[in-house]
PAKENU-788613 format. One record per residue (C-alpha): residue number from 1; residue in one letter; x negated, y, z. Coordinates in nm, 3 decimals. Layout:
% residues N
<n:NUM; res:a; xx:X; yy:Y; zz:Z>
...
This chain:
% residues 406
<n:1; res:x; xx:0.285; yy:1.992; zz:3.178>
<n:2; res:x; xx:-0.053; yy:1.924; zz:2.985>
<n:3; res:x; xx:0.046; yy:1.618; zz:2.871>
<n:4; res:x; xx:0.357; yy:1.718; zz:2.681>
<n:5; res:x; xx:0.170; yy:1.994; zz:2.553>
<n:6; res:x; xx:-0.070; yy:1.728; zz:2.377>
<n:7; res:x; xx:0.234; yy:1.547; zz:2.288>
<n:8; res:x; xx:0.364; yy:1.864; zz:2.068>
<n:9; res:x; xx:0.042; yy:1.921; zz:1.959>
<n:10; res:x; xx:-0.002; yy:1.599; zz:1.778>
<n:11; res:x; xx:0.353; yy:1.628; zz:1.653>
<n:12; res:x; xx:0.279; yy:1.919; zz:1.503>
<n:13; res:x; xx:-0.095; yy:1.772; zz:1.327>
<n:14; res:x; xx:0.169; yy:1.509; zz:1.214>
<n:15; res:x; xx:0.379; yy:1.732; zz:1.027>
<n:16; res:x; xx:0.062; yy:1.930; zz:0.810>
<n:17; res:x; xx:-0.076; yy:1.591; zz:0.767>
<n:18; res:x; xx:0.241; yy:1.401; zz:0.665>
<n:19; res:x; xx:0.403; yy:1.722; zz:0.484>
<n:20; res:x; xx:0.106; yy:1.718; zz:0.200>
<n:21; res:x; xx:0.051; yy:1.312; zz:0.238>
<n:22; res:x; xx:0.421; yy:1.317; zz:0.078>
<n:23; res:x; xx:0.381; yy:1.581; zz:-0.155>
<n:24; res:x; xx:0.018; yy:1.321; zz:-0.278>
<n:25; res:x; xx:0.240; yy:0.998; zz:-0.239>
<n:26; res:x; xx:0.483; yy:1.151; zz:-0.409>
<n:27; res:x; xx:0.293; yy:1.241; zz:-0.745>
<n:28; res:x; xx:0.078; yy:0.919; zz:-0.720>
<n:29; res:x; xx:0.441; yy:0.754; zz:-0.720>
<n:30; res:x; xx:0.570; yy:0.932; zz:-1.021>
<n:31; res:x; xx:0.222; yy:0.904; zz:-1.205>
<n:32; res:x; xx:0.163; yy:0.475; zz:-1.130>
<n:33; res:x; xx:0.532; yy:0.397; zz:-1.193>
<n:34; res:x; xx:0.510; yy:0.603; zz:-1.554>
<n:35; res:x; xx:0.186; yy:0.432; zz:-1.562>
<n:36; res:x; xx:0.363; yy:0.061; zz:-1.557>
<n:37; res:x; xx:0.633; yy:0.156; zz:-1.815>
<n:38; res:x; xx:0.420; yy:0.309; zz:-2.013>
<n:39; res:x; xx:0.212; yy:-0.015; zz:-2.036>
<n:40; res:x; xx:0.522; yy:-0.253; zz:-2.035>
<n:41; res:x; xx:0.665; yy:-0.052; zz:-2.301>
<n:42; res:x; xx:0.349; yy:-0.018; zz:-2.520>
<n:43; res:x; xx:0.284; yy:-0.422; zz:-2.521>
<n:44; res:x; xx:0.595; yy:-0.557; zz:-2.282>
<n:45; res:x; xx:0.269; yy:-0.810; zz:-2.168>
<n:46; res:x; xx:0.249; yy:-0.995; zz:-1.806>
<n:47; res:x; xx:-0.133; yy:-0.984; zz:-1.857>
<n:48; res:x; xx:-0.184; yy:-0.613; zz:-1.955>
<n:49; res:x; xx:0.002; yy:-0.511; zz:-1.649>
<n:50; res:x; xx:-0.171; yy:-0.791; zz:-1.425>
<n:51; res:x; xx:-0.545; yy:-0.636; zz:-1.559>
<n:52; res:x; xx:-0.394; yy:-0.308; zz:-1.542>
<n:53; res:x; xx:-0.321; yy:-0.393; zz:-1.134>
<n:54; res:x; xx:-0.681; yy:-0.573; zz:-1.085>
<n:55; res:x; xx:-0.836; yy:-0.230; zz:-1.251>
<n:56; res:x; xx:-0.669; yy:-0.013; zz:-0.935>
<n:57; res:x; xx:-0.764; yy:-0.304; zz:-0.721>
<n:58; res:x; xx:-1.161; yy:-0.429; zz:-0.773>
<n:59; res:x; xx:-1.321; yy:-0.094; zz:-0.663>
<n:60; res:x; xx:-1.120; yy:-0.108; zz:-0.303>
<n:61; res:x; xx:-1.226; yy:-0.495; zz:-0.253>
<n:62; res:x; xx:-1.578; yy:-0.474; zz:-0.378>
<n:63; res:x; xx:-1.662; yy:-0.078; zz:-0.208>
<n:64; res:x; xx:-1.393; yy:-0.144; zz:0.131>
<n:65; res:x; xx:-1.605; yy:-0.248; zz:0.377>
<n:66; res:x; xx:-1.907; yy:0.025; zz:0.285>
<n:67; res:x; xx:-1.663; yy:0.252; zz:0.268>
<n:68; res:x; xx:-1.540; yy:0.194; zz:0.594>
<n:69; res:x; xx:-1.862; yy:0.208; zz:0.768>
<n:70; res:x; xx:-1.878; yy:0.527; zz:0.612>
<n:71; res:x; xx:-1.529; yy:0.640; zz:0.728>
<n:72; res:x; xx:-1.679; yy:0.555; zz:1.145>
<n:73; res:x; xx:-1.944; yy:0.748; zz:1.042>
<n:74; res:x; xx:-1.820; yy:1.080; zz:0.880>
<n:75; res:x; xx:-1.532; yy:1.346; zz:0.929>
<n:76; res:x; xx:-1.216; yy:1.183; zz:0.845>
<n:77; res:x; xx:-1.024; yy:1.478; zz:0.762>
<n:78; res:x; xx:-1.347; yy:1.589; zz:0.527>
<n:79; res:x; xx:-1.372; yy:1.216; zz:0.417>
<n:80; res:x; xx:-0.985; yy:1.205; zz:0.332>
<n:81; res:x; xx:-0.994; yy:1.549; zz:0.146>
<n:82; res:x; xx:-1.318; yy:1.425; zz:-0.054>
<n:83; res:x; xx:-1.139; yy:1.124; zz:-0.170>
<n:84; res:x; xx:-0.866; yy:1.315; zz:-0.312>
<n:85; res:x; xx:-1.015; yy:1.555; zz:-0.482>
<n:86; res:x; xx:-1.209; yy:1.275; zz:-0.641>
<n:87; res:x; xx:-0.840; yy:1.105; zz:-0.762>
<n:88; res:x; xx:-0.711; yy:1.437; zz:-0.886>
<n:89; res:x; xx:-1.009; yy:1.553; zz:-1.090>
<n:90; res:x; xx:-0.984; yy:1.152; zz:-1.252>
<n:91; res:x; xx:-0.632; yy:1.202; zz:-1.274>
<n:92; res:x; xx:-0.705; yy:1.538; zz:-1.458>
<n:93; res:x; xx:-0.887; yy:1.362; zz:-1.710>
<n:94; res:x; xx:-0.670; yy:1.079; zz:-1.780>
<n:95; res:x; xx:-0.384; yy:1.371; zz:-1.820>
<n:96; res:x; xx:-0.643; yy:1.529; zz:-2.098>
<n:97; res:x; xx:-0.742; yy:1.201; zz:-2.274>
<n:98; res:x; xx:-0.318; yy:1.091; zz:-2.313>
<n:99; res:x; xx:-0.312; yy:1.504; zz:-2.481>
<n:100; res:x; xx:-0.601; yy:1.394; zz:-2.744>
<n:101; res:x; xx:-0.416; yy:1.084; zz:-2.821>
<n:102; res:x; xx:-0.792; yy:0.974; zz:-2.743>
<n:103; res:x; xx:-0.665; yy:0.655; zz:-2.437>
<n:104; res:x; xx:-0.692; yy:0.294; zz:-2.537>
<n:105; res:x; xx:-0.658; yy:-0.005; zz:-2.307>
<n:106; res:x; xx:-1.014; yy:-0.052; zz:-2.196>
<n:107; res:x; xx:-0.996; yy:0.291; zz:-2.110>
<n:108; res:x; xx:-0.672; yy:0.302; zz:-1.877>
<n:109; res:x; xx:-0.895; yy:-0.001; zz:-1.717>
<n:110; res:x; xx:-1.165; yy:0.202; zz:-1.673>
<n:111; res:x; xx:-0.989; yy:0.521; zz:-1.492>
<n:112; res:x; xx:-0.788; yy:0.302; zz:-1.281>
<n:113; res:x; xx:-1.100; yy:0.163; zz:-1.147>
<n:114; res:x; xx:-1.242; yy:0.527; zz:-1.066>
<n:115; res:x; xx:-0.903; yy:0.634; zz:-0.929>
<n:116; res:x; xx:-0.934; yy:0.360; zz:-0.685>
<n:117; res:x; xx:-1.230; yy:0.457; zz:-0.568>
<n:118; res:x; xx:-1.079; yy:0.748; zz:-0.406>
<n:119; res:x; xx:-0.857; yy:0.500; zz:-0.219>
<n:120; res:x; xx:-1.097; yy:0.251; zz:-0.098>
<n:121; res:x; xx:-1.244; yy:0.553; zz:0.127>
<n:122; res:x; xx:-0.928; yy:0.795; zz:0.195>
<n:123; res:x; xx:-0.686; yy:0.468; zz:0.310>
<n:124; res:x; xx:-0.894; yy:0.366; zz:0.619>
<n:125; res:x; xx:-0.971; yy:0.737; zz:0.747>
<n:126; res:x; xx:-0.619; yy:0.772; zz:0.713>
<n:127; res:x; xx:-0.508; yy:0.510; zz:0.925>
<n:128; res:x; xx:-0.828; yy:0.520; zz:1.150>
<n:129; res:x; xx:-0.726; yy:0.837; zz:1.216>
<n:130; res:x; xx:-0.391; yy:0.791; zz:1.334>
<n:131; res:x; xx:-0.531; yy:0.676; zz:1.649>
<n:132; res:x; xx:-0.723; yy:0.967; zz:1.748>
<n:133; res:x; xx:-0.393; yy:1.193; zz:1.726>
<n:134; res:x; xx:-0.128; yy:1.003; zz:1.850>
<n:135; res:x; xx:-0.061; yy:0.818; zz:2.166>
<n:136; res:x; xx:-0.153; yy:0.442; zz:2.159>
<n:137; res:x; xx:0.262; yy:0.383; zz:2.258>
<n:138; res:x; xx:0.320; yy:0.554; zz:1.979>
<n:139; res:x; xx:0.176; yy:0.347; zz:1.678>
<n:140; res:x; xx:0.491; yy:0.127; zz:1.572>
<n:141; res:x; xx:0.677; yy:0.463; zz:1.543>
<n:142; res:x; xx:0.391; yy:0.682; zz:1.329>
<n:143; res:x; xx:0.393; yy:0.321; zz:1.129>
<n:144; res:x; xx:0.751; yy:0.365; zz:1.056>
<n:145; res:x; xx:0.804; yy:0.761; zz:0.950>
<n:146; res:x; xx:0.499; yy:0.627; zz:0.707>
<n:147; res:x; xx:0.719; yy:0.393; zz:0.559>
<n:148; res:x; xx:1.014; yy:0.625; zz:0.576>
<n:149; res:x; xx:0.756; yy:0.816; zz:0.326>
<n:150; res:x; xx:0.640; yy:0.567; zz:0.143>
<n:151; res:x; xx:1.032; yy:0.469; zz:0.056>
<n:152; res:x; xx:1.126; yy:0.851; zz:-0.025>
<n:153; res:x; xx:0.837; yy:0.847; zz:-0.278>
<n:154; res:x; xx:0.938; yy:0.546; zz:-0.410>
<n:155; res:x; xx:1.327; yy:0.671; zz:-0.439>
<n:156; res:x; xx:1.215; yy:0.983; zz:-0.625>
<n:157; res:x; xx:0.922; yy:0.865; zz:-0.826>
<n:158; res:x; xx:1.049; yy:0.584; zz:-1.066>
<n:159; res:x; xx:1.298; yy:0.812; zz:-1.167>
<n:160; res:x; xx:1.078; yy:1.096; zz:-1.184>
<n:161; res:x; xx:0.835; yy:0.896; zz:-1.335>
<n:162; res:x; xx:1.054; yy:0.739; zz:-1.611>
<n:163; res:x; xx:1.227; yy:1.136; zz:-1.659>
<n:164; res:x; xx:0.908; yy:1.282; zz:-1.708>
<n:165; res:x; xx:0.747; yy:1.036; zz:-1.955>
<n:166; res:x; xx:1.007; yy:1.006; zz:-2.199>
<n:167; res:x; xx:1.100; yy:1.376; zz:-2.236>
<n:168; res:x; xx:0.723; yy:1.515; zz:-2.151>
<n:169; res:x; xx:0.480; yy:1.252; zz:-2.188>
<n:170; res:x; xx:0.208; yy:1.084; zz:-1.939>
<n:171; res:x; xx:-0.030; yy:1.394; zz:-1.997>
<n:172; res:x; xx:0.203; yy:1.606; zz:-1.756>
<n:173; res:x; xx:0.287; yy:1.289; zz:-1.502>
<n:174; res:x; xx:-0.107; yy:1.271; zz:-1.471>
<n:175; res:x; xx:-0.075; yy:1.609; zz:-1.414>
<n:176; res:x; xx:0.173; yy:1.617; zz:-1.150>
<n:177; res:x; xx:-0.072; yy:1.386; zz:-0.953>
<n:178; res:x; xx:-0.315; yy:1.645; zz:-0.991>
<n:179; res:x; xx:-0.115; yy:1.906; zz:-0.830>
<n:180; res:x; xx:0.046; yy:1.654; zz:-0.533>
<n:181; res:x; xx:-0.332; yy:1.552; zz:-0.444>
<n:182; res:x; xx:-0.450; yy:1.940; zz:-0.425>
<n:183; res:x; xx:-0.146; yy:2.000; zz:-0.161>
<n:184; res:x; xx:-0.245; yy:1.704; zz:0.031>
<n:185; res:x; xx:-0.626; yy:1.814; zz:0.059>
<n:186; res:x; xx:-0.457; yy:2.233; zz:0.158>
<n:187; res:x; xx:-0.252; yy:2.071; zz:0.410>
<n:188; res:x; xx:-0.596; yy:1.900; zz:0.543>
<n:189; res:x; xx:-0.707; yy:2.236; zz:0.604>
<n:190; res:x; xx:-0.488; yy:2.380; zz:0.880>
<n:191; res:x; xx:-0.550; yy:2.097; zz:1.089>
<n:192; res:x; xx:-0.793; yy:2.045; zz:1.328>
<n:193; res:x; xx:-0.941; yy:1.690; zz:1.398>
<n:194; res:x; xx:-1.168; yy:1.557; zz:1.658>
<n:195; res:x; xx:-1.346; yy:1.245; zz:1.598>
<n:196; res:x; xx:-1.468; yy:1.019; zz:1.863>
<n:197; res:x; xx:-1.839; yy:1.019; zz:1.814>
<n:198; res:x; xx:-1.977; yy:0.697; zz:1.798>
<n:199; res:x; xx:-2.347; yy:0.648; zz:1.951>
<n:200; res:x; xx:-2.567; yy:0.467; zz:1.713>
<n:201; res:x; xx:-2.925; yy:0.345; zz:1.727>
<n:202; res:x; xx:-3.136; yy:0.491; zz:1.443>
<n:203; res:x; xx:-3.228; yy:0.215; zz:1.318>
<n:204; res:x; xx:-2.849; yy:0.096; zz:1.248>
<n:205; res:x; xx:-2.816; yy:-0.030; zz:0.859>
<n:206; res:x; xx:-2.478; yy:0.057; zz:0.674>
<n:207; res:x; xx:-2.497; yy:-0.382; zz:0.630>
<n:208; res:x; xx:-2.590; yy:-0.441; zz:1.009>
<n:209; res:x; xx:-2.223; yy:-0.182; zz:1.088>
<n:210; res:x; xx:-2.067; yy:-0.361; zz:0.884>
<n:211; res:x; xx:-2.111; yy:-0.716; zz:0.986>
<n:212; res:x; xx:-2.067; yy:-0.573; zz:1.332>
<n:213; res:x; xx:-1.708; yy:-0.502; zz:1.214>
<n:214; res:x; xx:-1.649; yy:-0.810; zz:1.077>
<n:215; res:x; xx:-1.771; yy:-0.951; zz:1.414>
<n:216; res:x; xx:-1.499; yy:-0.726; zz:1.598>
<n:217; res:x; xx:-1.260; yy:-0.863; zz:1.406>
<n:218; res:x; xx:-1.356; yy:-1.288; zz:1.414>
<n:219; res:x; xx:-1.392; yy:-1.204; zz:1.828>
<n:220; res:x; xx:-1.036; yy:-1.136; zz:1.839>
<n:221; res:x; xx:-0.860; yy:-1.490; zz:1.724>
<n:222; res:x; xx:-0.510; yy:-1.395; zz:1.767>
<n:223; res:x; xx:-0.545; yy:-1.112; zz:1.491>
<n:224; res:x; xx:-0.798; yy:-1.323; zz:1.285>
<n:225; res:x; xx:-0.493; yy:-1.619; zz:1.210>
<n:226; res:x; xx:-0.241; yy:-1.278; zz:1.186>
<n:227; res:x; xx:-0.508; yy:-1.126; zz:0.911>
<n:228; res:x; xx:-0.517; yy:-1.516; zz:0.777>
<n:229; res:x; xx:-0.156; yy:-1.515; zz:0.691>
<n:230; res:x; xx:-0.184; yy:-1.129; zz:0.556>
<n:231; res:x; xx:-0.406; yy:-1.312; zz:0.284>
<n:232; res:x; xx:-0.216; yy:-1.603; zz:0.183>
<n:233; res:x; xx:0.092; yy:-1.336; zz:0.183>
<n:234; res:x; xx:-0.056; yy:-1.082; zz:-0.049>
<n:235; res:x; xx:-0.192; yy:-1.358; zz:-0.290>
<n:236; res:x; xx:0.142; yy:-1.431; zz:-0.371>
<n:237; res:x; xx:0.320; yy:-1.071; zz:-0.335>
<n:238; res:x; xx:0.107; yy:-0.869; zz:-0.595>
<n:239; res:x; xx:0.184; yy:-1.092; zz:-0.895>
<n:240; res:x; xx:0.520; yy:-1.024; zz:-0.770>
<n:241; res:x; xx:0.460; yy:-0.667; zz:-0.818>
<n:242; res:x; xx:0.303; yy:-0.650; zz:-1.138>
<n:243; res:x; xx:0.558; yy:-0.852; zz:-1.341>
<n:244; res:x; xx:0.892; yy:-0.681; zz:-1.155>
<n:245; res:x; xx:0.843; yy:-0.398; zz:-1.448>
<n:246; res:x; xx:0.884; yy:-0.710; zz:-1.706>
<n:247; res:x; xx:1.117; yy:-0.942; zz:-1.475>
<n:248; res:x; xx:1.377; yy:-0.638; zz:-1.516>
<n:249; res:x; xx:1.262; yy:-0.600; zz:-1.888>
<n:250; res:x; xx:1.231; yy:-0.924; zz:-2.023>
<n:251; res:x; xx:1.406; yy:-1.155; zz:-1.836>
<n:252; res:x; xx:1.714; yy:-0.938; zz:-1.763>
<n:253; res:x; xx:1.695; yy:-0.748; zz:-2.064>
<n:254; res:x; xx:1.694; yy:-0.418; zz:-1.884>
<n:255; res:x; xx:1.617; yy:-0.052; zz:-2.034>
<n:256; res:x; xx:1.331; yy:0.149; zz:-1.864>
<n:257; res:x; xx:1.604; yy:0.325; zz:-1.693>
<n:258; res:x; xx:1.692; yy:-0.007; zz:-1.527>
<n:259; res:x; xx:1.362; yy:-0.063; zz:-1.448>
<n:260; res:x; xx:1.308; yy:0.259; zz:-1.285>
<n:261; res:x; xx:1.663; yy:0.184; zz:-1.083>
<n:262; res:x; xx:1.495; yy:-0.127; zz:-0.948>
<n:263; res:x; xx:1.271; yy:0.039; zz:-0.791>
<n:264; res:x; xx:1.474; yy:0.347; zz:-0.679>
<n:265; res:x; xx:1.686; yy:0.079; zz:-0.492>
<n:266; res:x; xx:1.327; yy:-0.062; zz:-0.369>
<n:267; res:x; xx:1.253; yy:0.272; zz:-0.202>
<n:268; res:x; xx:1.608; yy:0.312; zz:-0.030>
<n:269; res:x; xx:1.540; yy:-0.011; zz:0.131>
<n:270; res:x; xx:1.193; yy:0.056; zz:0.228>
<n:271; res:x; xx:1.323; yy:0.422; zz:0.368>
<n:272; res:x; xx:1.582; yy:0.228; zz:0.565>
<n:273; res:x; xx:1.284; yy:-0.043; zz:0.699>
<n:274; res:x; xx:1.097; yy:0.179; zz:0.804>
<n:275; res:x; xx:1.351; yy:0.391; zz:0.999>
<n:276; res:x; xx:1.434; yy:0.066; zz:1.126>
<n:277; res:x; xx:1.052; yy:0.022; zz:1.254>
<n:278; res:x; xx:1.074; yy:0.379; zz:1.380>
<n:279; res:x; xx:1.394; yy:0.344; zz:1.597>
<n:280; res:x; xx:1.293; yy:-0.026; zz:1.748>
<n:281; res:x; xx:0.959; yy:0.066; zz:1.847>
<n:282; res:x; xx:0.944; yy:-0.007; zz:2.199>
<n:283; res:x; xx:1.228; yy:-0.244; zz:2.178>
<n:284; res:x; xx:1.074; yy:-0.557; zz:2.055>
<n:285; res:x; xx:0.723; yy:-0.700; zz:1.981>
<n:286; res:x; xx:0.542; yy:-0.614; zz:1.681>
<n:287; res:x; xx:0.469; yy:-0.945; zz:1.618>
<n:288; res:x; xx:0.820; yy:-1.074; zz:1.612>
<n:289; res:x; xx:0.914; yy:-0.738; zz:1.384>
<n:290; res:x; xx:0.642; yy:-0.917; zz:1.132>
<n:291; res:x; xx:0.799; yy:-1.295; zz:1.176>
<n:292; res:x; xx:1.161; yy:-1.136; zz:1.065>
<n:293; res:x; xx:0.967; yy:-0.950; zz:0.766>
<n:294; res:x; xx:0.800; yy:-1.261; zz:0.612>
<n:295; res:x; xx:1.123; yy:-1.437; zz:0.638>
<n:296; res:x; xx:1.379; yy:-1.212; zz:0.500>
<n:297; res:x; xx:1.122; yy:-1.115; zz:0.207>
<n:298; res:x; xx:1.082; yy:-1.467; zz:0.154>
<n:299; res:x; xx:1.438; yy:-1.617; zz:0.111>
<n:300; res:x; xx:1.545; yy:-1.298; zz:-0.060>
<n:301; res:x; xx:1.227; yy:-1.299; zz:-0.326>
<n:302; res:x; xx:1.334; yy:-1.713; zz:-0.364>
<n:303; res:x; xx:1.688; yy:-1.597; zz:-0.463>
<n:304; res:x; xx:1.595; yy:-1.341; zz:-0.727>
<n:305; res:x; xx:1.389; yy:-1.571; zz:-0.874>
<n:306; res:x; xx:1.687; yy:-1.837; zz:-0.910>
<n:307; res:x; xx:1.981; yy:-1.590; zz:-1.030>
<n:308; res:x; xx:2.113; yy:-1.631; zz:-1.411>
<n:309; res:x; xx:1.949; yy:-1.344; zz:-1.624>
<n:310; res:x; xx:2.329; yy:-1.180; zz:-1.616>
<n:311; res:x; xx:2.308; yy:-1.127; zz:-1.276>
<n:312; res:x; xx:2.080; yy:-0.786; zz:-1.266>
<n:313; res:x; xx:2.322; yy:-0.604; zz:-1.046>
<n:314; res:x; xx:2.284; yy:-0.849; zz:-0.771>
<n:315; res:x; xx:1.942; yy:-0.836; zz:-0.839>
<n:316; res:x; xx:1.937; yy:-0.461; zz:-0.787>
<n:317; res:x; xx:2.115; yy:-0.533; zz:-0.469>
<n:318; res:x; xx:1.920; yy:-0.781; zz:-0.316>
<n:319; res:x; xx:1.581; yy:-0.571; zz:-0.439>
<n:320; res:x; xx:1.679; yy:-0.311; zz:-0.110>
<n:321; res:x; xx:1.661; yy:-0.611; zz:0.102>
<n:322; res:x; xx:1.337; yy:-0.612; zz:-0.006>
<n:323; res:x; xx:1.241; yy:-0.310; zz:0.078>
<n:324; res:x; xx:1.422; yy:-0.321; zz:0.405>
<n:325; res:x; xx:1.175; yy:-0.640; zz:0.539>
<n:326; res:x; xx:0.846; yy:-0.489; zz:0.391>
<n:327; res:x; xx:0.790; yy:-0.207; zz:0.673>
<n:328; res:x; xx:0.897; yy:-0.498; zz:0.931>
<n:329; res:x; xx:0.555; yy:-0.676; zz:0.849>
<n:330; res:x; xx:0.316; yy:-0.405; zz:0.706>
<n:331; res:x; xx:0.372; yy:-0.172; zz:0.942>
<n:332; res:x; xx:0.368; yy:-0.390; zz:1.229>
<n:333; res:x; xx:0.030; yy:-0.576; zz:1.086>
<n:334; res:x; xx:-0.041; yy:-0.194; zz:1.060>
<n:335; res:x; xx:-0.020; yy:-0.052; zz:1.418>
<n:336; res:x; xx:-0.131; yy:-0.413; zz:1.566>
<n:337; res:x; xx:-0.453; yy:-0.329; zz:1.394>
<n:338; res:x; xx:-0.445; yy:-0.002; zz:1.565>
<n:339; res:x; xx:-0.363; yy:-0.096; zz:1.897>
<n:340; res:x; xx:-0.615; yy:-0.418; zz:1.954>
<n:341; res:x; xx:-0.922; yy:-0.332; zz:1.857>
<n:342; res:x; xx:-1.159; yy:-0.052; zz:1.922>
<n:343; res:x; xx:-1.102; yy:0.337; zz:1.765>
<n:344; res:x; xx:-1.478; yy:0.342; zz:1.695>
<n:345; res:x; xx:-1.469; yy:0.051; zz:1.497>
<n:346; res:x; xx:-1.104; yy:0.105; zz:1.275>
<n:347; res:x; xx:-1.235; yy:0.244; zz:0.971>
<n:348; res:x; xx:-1.494; yy:-0.085; zz:0.931>
<n:349; res:x; xx:-1.154; yy:-0.325; zz:0.979>
<n:350; res:x; xx:-0.940; yy:-0.138; zz:0.775>
<n:351; res:x; xx:-1.158; yy:-0.155; zz:0.522>
<n:352; res:x; xx:-1.261; yy:-0.507; zz:0.562>
<n:353; res:x; xx:-0.898; yy:-0.625; zz:0.605>
<n:354; res:x; xx:-0.830; yy:-0.430; zz:0.309>
<n:355; res:x; xx:-1.082; yy:-0.576; zz:0.084>
<n:356; res:x; xx:-1.004; yy:-0.940; zz:0.247>
<n:357; res:x; xx:-0.703; yy:-0.919; zz:0.177>
<n:358; res:x; xx:-0.678; yy:-0.820; zz:-0.173>
<n:359; res:x; xx:-0.969; yy:-1.041; zz:-0.260>
<n:360; res:x; xx:-0.661; yy:-1.328; zz:-0.335>
<n:361; res:x; xx:-0.467; yy:-1.101; zz:-0.460>
<n:362; res:x; xx:-0.718; yy:-1.072; zz:-0.771>
<n:363; res:x; xx:-0.701; yy:-1.430; zz:-0.803>
<n:364; res:x; xx:-0.307; yy:-1.483; zz:-0.781>
<n:365; res:x; xx:-0.312; yy:-1.184; zz:-1.068>
<n:366; res:x; xx:-0.542; yy:-1.341; zz:-1.274>
<n:367; res:x; xx:-0.305; yy:-1.665; zz:-1.231>
<n:368; res:x; xx:-0.012; yy:-1.455; zz:-1.277>
<n:369; res:x; xx:-0.161; yy:-1.303; zz:-1.639>
<n:370; res:x; xx:-0.236; yy:-1.675; zz:-1.755>
<n:371; res:x; xx:0.109; yy:-1.849; zz:-1.678>
<n:372; res:x; xx:0.370; yy:-1.540; zz:-1.611>
<n:373; res:x; xx:0.375; yy:-1.519; zz:-1.992>
<n:374; res:x; xx:0.403; yy:-1.866; zz:-2.025>
<n:375; res:x; xx:0.626; yy:-2.014; zz:-1.771>
<n:376; res:x; xx:0.826; yy:-1.685; zz:-1.691>
<n:377; res:x; xx:0.813; yy:-1.392; zz:-1.477>
<n:378; res:x; xx:1.074; yy:-1.526; zz:-1.250>
<n:379; res:x; xx:0.958; yy:-1.834; zz:-1.127>
<n:380; res:x; xx:0.643; yy:-1.610; zz:-0.964>
<n:381; res:x; xx:0.966; yy:-1.422; zz:-0.746>
<n:382; res:x; xx:1.016; yy:-1.822; zz:-0.633>
<n:383; res:x; xx:0.627; yy:-1.907; zz:-0.551>
<n:384; res:x; xx:0.585; yy:-1.604; zz:-0.398>
<n:385; res:x; xx:0.907; yy:-1.618; zz:-0.146>
<n:386; res:x; xx:0.770; yy:-1.989; zz:-0.046>
<n:387; res:x; xx:0.467; yy:-1.848; zz:0.075>
<n:388; res:x; xx:0.573; yy:-1.599; zz:0.266>
<n:389; res:x; xx:0.830; yy:-1.839; zz:0.459>
<n:390; res:x; xx:0.520; yy:-2.032; zz:0.550>
<n:391; res:x; xx:0.350; yy:-1.748; zz:0.635>
<n:392; res:x; xx:0.636; yy:-1.707; zz:0.914>
<n:393; res:x; xx:0.645; yy:-2.067; zz:1.002>
<n:394; res:x; xx:0.238; yy:-2.050; zz:1.052>
<n:395; res:x; xx:0.259; yy:-1.717; zz:1.238>
<n:396; res:x; xx:0.558; yy:-1.875; zz:1.475>
<n:397; res:x; xx:0.355; yy:-2.231; zz:1.526>
<n:398; res:x; xx:0.038; yy:-2.097; zz:1.615>
<n:399; res:x; xx:0.059; yy:-1.973; zz:2.051>
<n:400; res:x; xx:-0.224; yy:-1.725; zz:2.066>
<n:401; res:x; xx:-0.012; yy:-1.556; zz:1.785>
<n:402; res:x; xx:0.272; yy:-1.577; zz:1.840>
<n:403; res:x; xx:0.189; yy:-1.455; zz:2.245>
<n:404; res:x; xx:-0.023; yy:-1.215; zz:2.056>
<n:405; res:x; xx:0.144; yy:-0.918; zz:2.319>
<n:406; res:x; xx:0.174; yy:-1.052; zz:2.619>
């Protein structure tokens, strides 16, 4: 009876948390897409898009390991509220600058970087909060639900982003982001979260705690190899994400609404993939789902990169398969981290993993910025697809990773 009550209670908490996060993720999706579309329409440059993406990633890379230490030390709920509030403040400033017509490229980079600081604390806090609320055997299902929410935002975000941008302007877009972050903060206030008490010596420093988290990762050889494949994957996937709007605008000679259509069908794929992940929660091993996700996404990206420029409809259809594949490996790897490591280290581990995985992503984006405008944005897809297929082969060929859950 007590176990059933606990199950009901954790689900109720998730309803509050994820309701608020849904609004926040949706409005962030609207703002992010509108920003990318605005830059694409104003400049048409892969270099500018890549640099804007770098500005949004760099603070998380630099601050991630340190932020993870504080996430483990602080109350996770308060940390998430503070992070969302800071993002809302940055979005409000961006809205004001757009309204006053005072926003330039350098200021866009700066403000995107500041918003990223909030994300450096919010992401590890949310991911490390989940295992303190949900049963361990429900991690994949929770990851699936999270992917569903992400996909709903991605389905609605581009359409709403294009509509609001083209009809009302970027200042209104950014004010919607402020509203979404505020709703997430209010929802968290209604949830009682008990953070695990972690014993530390009074002399423990931030650097010592951070290195301790790194040591925990390295001790688990199987997970270290798996995370190495994630580093390779992100090196090639982030450039694909950065150039996707330009593939539609320049290679397929599409319109702003076709750019949003691609994002919408990708979101539909994520919705299907997240739902599939939640359904197969305990039927298949997480590592098997990750391998399947790598293979599907890799093959589809190669095909998309080789399509003639007159095949936009097929490109859009294949984008659905891309969306289905992403939750299979991203959700599975997140669930493996949550179940393979002690809860008291999760803030540091997610902070370190986020930073280490994004460093090669930055390098990949710089590479893209220099070559995509010259060699063609569609070739970025081919390179990304080949890399993901290699990741799948690597996981299969390493017995300790392949048999991780056995």
